[in-house]
C-alpha positions in Angstrom: 0.0 0.0 0.0 1.2 3.5 -0.7 2.5 5.5 2.3 0.3 8.5 1.7 -2.8 6.3 1.5 -2.0 4.6 4.7 -1.5 7.9 6.5 -4.8 9.1 5.2 -6.7 5.9 5.9 -5.3 5.6 9.4 -6.4 9.2 10.1 -2.9 10.7 10.6 -3.8 13.3 8.0 -7.1 15.1 7.2 -6.7 14.9 3.5 -4.6 12.9 1.1 -2.8 16.0 0.0 -1.7 16.6 3.6 -0.6 12.9 3.8 1.5 13.4 0.7 3.2 16.5 2.2 4.0 14.5 5.4 5.6 11.8 3.3 7.5 14.1 1.0 8.8 16.4 3.7 11.8 14.2 4.3 11.2 13.8 8.0 9.4 10.5 7.9 11.2 7.2 8.5 10.0 3.9 7.3 11.8 1.0 9.0 14.7 3.3 9.8 15.1 4.7 6.3 14.4 8.3 5.5 11.5 8.6 3.0 11.0 11.5 0.6 8.2 10.1 -1.6 4.6 9.4 -1.0 4.5 6.3 -3.2 6.8 4.3 -0.8 5.4 0.9 -0.1 4.0 0.2 3.4 3.6 -3.5 4.6 2.3 -5.2 7.7 5.0 -5.0 10.3 6.5 -1.7 8.9 7.5 0.9 11.5 6.8 4.5 10.8 8.3 7.4 12.7 7.3 11.0 11.8 6.6 14.4 13.5 3.0 15.3 13.9 1.4 18.1 15.8 4.6 19.0 17.8 5.5 15.4 18.8 7.1 12.4 17.3 4.8 9.5 16.4 6.1 6.0 16.1 3.7 3.3 14.9 3.8 -0.3 13.7 1.5 -1.2 10.9 -0.7 -4.1 12.1 -3.1 -4.4 9.1 -3.6 -2.6 5.8 -6.9 -0.7 5.8 -9.2 -1.1 2.8 -10.9 2.3 3.3 -10.9 5.5 5.4 -13.4 4.5 8.1 -14.3 6.0 11.4 -11.5 6.7 14.0 -12.4 3.5 16.0 -11.8 1.5 12.9 -8.6 3.3 12.0 -6.8 2.6 15.3 -6.9 -1.2 14.7 -4.6 -0.9 11.8 -1.6 0.3 13.8 -0.1 0.0 17.2 1.6 3.0 18.9 5.3 2.7 19.8 5.6 6.3 21.0 8.3 6.8 23.5 6.8 7.4 27.0 7.9 10.5 28.7 7.8 10.2 32.5 5.6 12.6 34.3 6.3 14.1 37.8 9.4 15.3 39.4 12.4 15.8 37.1 15.5 13.8 38.2 18.7 15.7 38.3 22.2 14.2 38.1 23.8 13.8 41.5 20.5 14.0 43.3 20.3 11.6 46.3 
């Protein structure tokens, strides 16, 4: 499946044109490789890392969607691997 279609079907982008811009910006990584084209092929098991709305999204493709459905349907096609940032007190070096 094309990368831009997956981003649009999985609801990471509001339109296919926005999905193409995300893919062609040069900031998206597909299985660790920098991608600059929206026609790159996405497969089940592929890992995507890209900036979106001020944070880095890391997702694994679990299934290839057949259509752009409702958000509840879209989330079953990927699993989030986003790095978890700890909340609470900041730990400083040398603190006992």
